[in-house]
C-alpha positions as CSV (number, residue, x, y, z in Angstrom):
1,X,38.6,-56.0,-8.2
2,X,40.2,-54.7,-5.0
3,X,43.7,-55.4,-6.5
4,X,42.8,-53.5,-9.7
5,X,41.4,-50.6,-7.7
6,X,44.5,-50.4,-5.5
7,X,46.7,-50.4,-8.6
8,X,44.7,-47.5,-10.2
9,X,44.9,-45.5,-6.9
10,X,48.7,-46.1,-6.7
11,X,49.2,-44.9,-10.3
12,X,47.0,-41.9,-9.7
13,X,49.0,-40.9,-6.6
14,X,52.4,-41.5,-8.3
15,X,51.3,-39.5,-11.3
16,X,50.1,-36.7,-9.1
17,X,53.5,-36.8,-7.2
18,X,55.5,-36.6,-10.4
19,X,53.3,-33.8,-11.6
20,X,53.9,-31.8,-8.4
21,X,57.6,-32.5,-8.4
22,X,57.8,-31.5,-12.1
23,X,55.9,-28.3,-11.4
24,X,58.1,-27.4,-8.4
25,X,61.4,-28.1,-10.3
26,X,60.1,-26.2,-13.3
27,X,59.3,-23.3,-11.1
28,X,62.8,-23.4,-9.5
29,X,64.4,-23.4,-12.9
30,X,62.2,-20.5,-14.1
31,X,63.1,-18.6,-10.9
32,X,66.8,-19.2,-11.4
33,X,66.5,-18.1,-15.0
34,X,64.6,-15.0,-14.0
35,X,67.1,-14.1,-11.3
36,X,70.0,-14.7,-13.6
37,X,68.4,-12.8,-16.4
38,X,67.5,-10.0,-14.0
39,X,71.0,-9.7,-12.7
40,X,72.4,-9.6,-16.3
41,X,69.8,-7.0,-17.2
42,X,70.6,-4.9,-14.2
43,X,74.3,-5.1,-14.7
44,X,73.8,-4.2,-18.4
45,X,72.1,-0.9,-17.4
46,X,74.0,2.3,-16.8
47,X,73.2,1.9,-13.0
48,X,74.6,-1.6,-13.0
49,X,77.8,-0.5,-14.8
50,X,78.2,2.3,-12.3
51,X,77.8,-0.2,-9.4
52,X,80.4,-2.5,-11.0
53,X,82.7,0.4,-11.6
54,X,82.3,1.6,-8.1
55,X,83.1,-1.8,-6.7
56,X,86.3,-2.0,-8.8
57,X,87.3,1.5,-7.6
58,X,86.6,0.5,-4.0
59,X,88.7,-2.6,-4.3
60,X,91.6,-0.7,-5.9
61,X,91.5,2.0,-3.2
62,X,91.4,-0.8,-0.5
63,X,94.6,-2.3,-2.0
64,X,96.3,1.0,-2.0
65,X,95.2,1.6,1.6
66,X,96.6,-1.8,2.7
67,X,99.9,-1.0,1.0
68,X,100.3,2.3,2.8
69,X,99.0,1.3,6.2
70,X,100.9,-1.0,8.4
71,X,98.9,-3.2,10.9
72,X,100.2,-1.0,13.8
73,X,98.5,1.7,15.8
74,X,99.8,5.2,15.6
75,X,101.3,4.8,19.0
76,X,103.1,1.6,18.1
77,X,104.3,3.0,14.8
78,X,105.6,6.2,16.4
79,X,107.6,4.1,18.9
80,X,109.7,2.5,16.1
81,X,109.7,5.4,13.6
82,X,112.8,7.4,12.8
83,X,113.3,10.8,11.0
84,X,114.3,10.7,7.4
85,X,116.8,12.9,5.7
86,X,116.0,15.9,3.6
87,X,116.0,13.8,0.5
88,X,112.6,12.5,1.4
89,X,109.4,14.4,0.8
90,X,105.8,13.3,1.4
91,X,102.7,14.8,-0.2
92,X,100.3,13.5,2.4
93,X,99.0,15.7,5.3
94,X,98.3,12.7,7.5
95,X,100.9,11.3,9.9
96,X,103.5,9.2,8.1
97,X,106.5,7.4,9.5
98,X,109.7,5.8,8.3
99,X,110.9,2.7,10.0
100,X,113.9,0.3,10.0
101,X,112.9,-3.1,8.7
102,X,114.7,-4.8,11.5
103,X,112.6,-3.1,14.2
104,X,109.4,-4.7,12.8
105,X,107.9,-8.1,13.6
106,X,108.3,-10.7,10.9
107,X,104.7,-10.3,9.6
108,X,104.8,-6.5,9.5
109,X,108.3,-6.5,8.2
110,X,107.3,-8.6,5.2
111,X,104.5,-6.2,4.4
112,X,106.7,-3.2,4.7
113,X,109.4,-4.8,2.5
114,X,106.9,-5.8,-0.2
115,X,105.5,-2.3,-0.3
116,X,109.0,-0.8,-0.8
117,X,109.9,-3.4,-3.4
118,X,106.7,-2.7,-5.3
119,X,107.5,1.0,-5.3
120,X,111.0,0.1,-6.6
121,X,109.7,-2.1,-9.4
122,X,107.2,0.5,-10.5
123,X,109.9,3.2,-10.7
124,X,112.3,0.7,-12.5
125,X,109.7,-0.1,-15.1
126,X,109.0,3.6,-15.7
127,X,112.7,4.2,-16.0
128,X,113.3,1.4,-18.5
129,X,110.3,2.6,-20.6
130,X,111.7,6.1,-20.8
131,X,115.1,4.8,-21.7
132,X,113.7,2.7,-24.4
133,X,111.6,5.5,-25.9
134,X,114.5,8.0,-25.8
135,X,116.8,5.5,-27.4
136,X,114.4,4.6,-30.2
137,X,113.6,8.3,-30.9
138,X,117.3,9.1,-31.3
139,X,117.7,6.1,-33.6
140,X,114.8,7.2,-35.7
141,X,116.2,10.7,-35.9
142,X,119.6,9.4,-37.2
143,X,117.9,7.2,-39.8
144,X,115.7,10.1,-40.9
145,X,118.7,12.4,-41.3
146,X,120.3,9.8,-43.5
147,X,117.2,9.4,-45.7
148,X,116.7,13.2,-46.0
149,X,120.4,13.6,-46.8
150,X,120.1,11.6,-50.0
151,X,119.6,13.0,-53.5
152,X,115.8,12.4,-53.4
153,X,115.5,14.2,-50.1
154,X,112.1,12.5,-49.5
155,X,110.2,11.8,-46.3
156,X,109.7,8.1,-45.8
157,X,110.5,5.2,-43.5
158,X,112.1,6.5,-40.3
159,X,110.8,10.1,-41.0
160,X,107.2,8.9,-41.2
161,X,107.7,6.8,-38.0
162,X,109.1,9.9,-36.2
163,X,106.1,12.0,-37.4
164,X,103.7,9.3,-36.2
165,X,105.5,9.2,-32.8
166,X,105.3,13.0,-32.6
167,X,101.5,12.9,-33.2
168,X,101.0,10.3,-30.5
169,X,103.3,12.3,-28.1
170,X,101.2,15.4,-28.6
171,X,98.0,13.6,-28.0
172,X,99.4,12.1,-24.8
173,X,100.6,15.4,-23.6
174,X,97.3,17.0,-24.4
175,X,95.6,14.3,-22.3
176,X,97.8,15.3,-19.4
177,X,96.9,19.0,-19.8
178,X,100.1,20.0,-21.5
179,X,100.5,21.6,-25.0
180,X,103.3,20.9,-27.4
181,X,104.1,23.6,-29.9
182,X,104.7,22.9,-33.6
183,X,108.0,23.9,-35.2
184,X,108.4,27.1,-37.0
185,X,107.0,26.9,-40.5
186,X,110.1,28.5,-42.0
187,X,112.2,25.4,-41.2
188,X,112.9,22.8,-43.7
189,X,111.7,19.1,-43.2
190,X,115.0,18.1,-41.6
191,X,114.9,20.9,-39.1
192,X,111.3,20.2,-38.3
193,X,112.0,16.5,-37.6
194,X,114.9,17.4,-35.4
195,X,112.9,20.0,-33.5
196,X,110.2,17.5,-32.8
197,X,112.6,14.8,-31.8
198,X,114.4,17.1,-29.4
199,X,111.1,18.2,-27.9
200,X,110.1,14.6,-27.3
201,X,113.4,13.5,-25.7
202,X,113.4,16.5,-23.5
203,X,110.0,15.5,-22.1
204,X,111.0,11.9,-21.8
205,X,114.2,12.8,-20.0
206,X,112.2,14.7,-17.4
207,X,110.1,11.5,-16.9
208,X,113.3,9.5,-16.6
209,X,114.7,11.9,-14.0
210,X,111.5,11.7,-11.9
211,X,111.4,7.9,-12.1
212,X,115.0,7.6,-11.0
213,X,114.3,9.7,-7.9
214,X,111.4,7.5,-7.0
215,X,113.1,4.1,-6.9
216,X,113.3,4.3,-3.2
217,X,111.8,6.9,-0.8
218,X,114.9,6.8,1.3
219,X,118.4,5.2,0.7
220,X,119.2,5.3,4.5
221,X,120.4,2.0,5.7
222,X,121.2,0.5,2.3
223,X,124.9,-0.6,1.7
224,X,127.2,2.1,0.5
225,X,127.7,0.4,-2.9
226,X,123.9,0.4,-3.5
227,X,123.6,4.0,-2.5
228,X,126.4,4.8,-4.9
229,X,124.5,3.1,-7.7
230,X,121.4,5.0,-6.9
231,X,123.4,8.3,-7.0
232,X,125.0,7.3,-10.3
233,X,121.6,6.6,-11.9
234,X,120.1,9.9,-10.7
235,X,123.1,11.9,-11.7
236,X,123.2,10.4,-15.2
237,X,119.5,11.2,-15.6
238,X,120.0,14.7,-14.4
239,X,123.0,15.3,-16.7
240,X,121.0,14.0,-19.7
241,X,118.0,16.3,-18.9
242,X,120.3,19.3,-18.5
243,X,122.3,18.7,-21.7
244,X,119.1,18.2,-23.7
245,X,117.5,21.3,-22.2
246,X,120.4,23.6,-23.1
247,X,120.8,22.7,-26.8
248,X,118.9,23.6,-30.0
249,X,120.3,20.7,-32.1
250,X,121.2,17.1,-31.5
251,X,124.8,16.9,-32.6
252,X,126.6,13.6,-33.1
253,X,128.6,14.3,-29.9
254,X,125.4,15.0,-27.9
255,X,123.8,11.8,-29.3
256,X,126.8,9.8,-28.2
257,X,126.8,11.3,-24.7
258,X,123.0,10.9,-24.4
259,X,123.3,7.2,-25.1
260,X,126.1,6.9,-22.6
261,X,123.9,8.5,-19.9
262,X,121.0,6.1,-20.8
263,X,123.3,3.1,-20.5
264,X,124.6,4.3,-17.2
265,X,121.1,4.8,-15.8
266,X,120.0,1.3,-16.7
267,X,123.2,-0.4,-15.6
268,X,123.1,1.4,-12.2
269,X,119.4,0.5,-11.6
270,X,120.1,-3.1,-12.6
271,X,122.5,-3.3,-9.7
272,X,120.2,-1.6,-7.2
273,X,117.3,-3.9,-8.1
274,X,119.4,-7.1,-8.1
275,X,120.4,-6.3,-4.5
276,X,116.9,-5.3,-3.3
277,X,115.3,-8.4,-4.8
278,X,117.8,-10.8,-3.3
279,X,118.4,-9.4,0.1
280,X,116.5,-8.1,3.2
281,X,118.4,-5.1,4.4
282,X,117.2,-4.9,8.0
283,X,118.8,-1.5,8.5
284,X,116.9,0.0,5.5
285,X,114.7,3.0,6.5
286,X,111.5,2.3,4.6
287,X,108.2,4.3,4.2
288,X,106.4,6.5,4.5
289,X,103.7,4.6,6.2
290,X,100.4,5.7,7.9
291,X,99.2,3.8,11.0
292,X,96.3,1.4,10.8
293,X,93.5,2.4,13.3
294,X,93.1,-0.8,15.4
295,X,92.5,0.8,18.8
296,X,89.8,3.2,19.9
297,X,90.4,6.5,21.4
298,X,90.8,6.5,25.2
299,X,87.7,8.7,25.5
300,X,85.5,6.3,23.5
301,X,86.7,3.4,25.6
302,X,85.9,5.2,28.8
303,X,82.4,6.0,27.6
304,X,81.8,2.4,26.7
305,X,83.0,1.2,30.1
306,X,80.8,3.7,31.9
307,X,77.7,2.3,30.1
308,X,74.5,4.0,29.1
309,X,72.9,4.1,32.6
310,X,75.8,5.6,34.5
């Protein structure tokens, strides 16, 4: 009887324990599900999306700040900074400095170099994109001229592609706050196509010129051959922009010269980027950089040392 009683008690206790454990674990899972569901619900709301968007914006701005700010105080940065030539302009009102790579410690030097290379890559990509768009627009114009010059004189193929590109270009310009005019209604289809193509390549050549000027903030300290390549790219972009701005028609000769300028821009930048990506020019004047605030003002330090009771 005692043995049976003990067995019954043990089973009752074990059953109660399992019930308690099951209830606790079930509660934990319910809590997890509730928390997870709550987070998903919150993030699905407008407020949650605003928080997520704000976090993304903050991270983006933090990355930009790290790129522009070297881990040096203003005093340290000013000690190694050098004046840049008149070719350099900065839009920021905050203190900014140009420094020679070779004057920086290895860690800071690497950050400064990567910042400058990132800038060069971005400008190179923008340059190549403009070159590709100008080239394809000129190709479409020539093909459209051929089709419009046939006996049927119908719009199709290249002409339609050119019209579609014009529509996309106008929308993009409108998004940037600029307005593109339509050609005179008295023009025939061939003249309208040429007018639109010329308007597009003019705008693209302006973008190309800007991108070429932003490959490096300063060429000081780079080898003479590299500086010559930079100058060649910028001059070719400038000549292209000037020739397109002073004409009312894209003659075969102008088309040929335009393609020559585009080839020269890309060839010159290829040489510049090949050098920058495979060398560390210690004499290169890079920047502009702002100091990282890592030390307190002397007045704040003095107040802390004095203490609250002094």
